[in-house]
C-alpha positions in Angstrom: -0.1 0.1 0.1 1.1 3.7 -0.5 1.9 5.6 2.3 0.8 9.3 2.8 1.2 12.2 5.0 -1.6 13.6 7.2 -0.7 16.9 9.2 -2.0 16.8 12.7 -1.3 19.1 15.8 0.9 17.5 18.3 -2.0 17.2 20.7 -4.1 15.3 18.3 -0.8 13.0 17.6 -0.7 12.4 21.5 -4.6 11.9 21.5 -4.2 9.0 18.8 -1.3 7.4 20.6 -3.6 6.8 23.8 -5.9 4.8 21.7 -2.9 2.8 20.4 -1.7 -0.7 21.6 2.2 -1.4 22.0 3.8 -1.9 18.5 0.5 -0.5 16.7 1.2 1.9 13.9 -0.6 5.2 13.6 -2.5 3.8 10.3 -3.5 0.8 12.3 -4.8 2.6 15.3 -7.0 5.1 12.9 -8.0 2.2 10.8 -9.4 0.5 14.1 -11.2 3.8 15.4 -12.8 4.3 11.8 -13.9 0.8 12.1 -15.5 1.4 15.6 -17.0 4.5 14.4 -18.7 2.9 11.3 -20.3 0.2 13.9 -21.3 2.8 16.4 -23.2 4.7 13.3 -24.6 1.5 12.3 -25.8 0.5 15.9 -27.1 4.3 16.3 -29.1 4.4 13.0 -30.5 0.5 14.0 -31.3 1.5 17.6 -32.9 5.2 16.8 -36.6 5.5 17.9 -37.0 8.7 15.6 -40.3 8.0 13.8 -41.2 5.0 15.9 -44.3 4.8 18.5 -44.0 3.4 21.8 -45.4 -0.3 22.2 -48.1 0.9 24.7 -49.3 3.9 22.5 -49.5 1.5 19.6 -51.7 -1.2 21.6 -53.9 1.8 22.8 -54.6 3.2 18.9 -55.1 -0.8 18.1 -57.7 -1.2 20.6 -59.5 2.1 19.5 -59.4 1.0 15.9 -60.6 -2.6 16.1 -62.9 -2.5 18.8 -65.2 -5.2 19.5 
């Protein structure tokens, strides 16, 4: 793989190091962080309650709609 250079502040460099394990390259650390962020985004998307109806409210609506 071809390498590239990304300019970051010393502060950011130190923060990246904090996420690393012994012997891990910056590239490996960043790749792992990206993978973790992707998983978190997917989790947040799948678990979002936006546009949902609580089960109690859905039951209440169904009882009103299909009364005996």
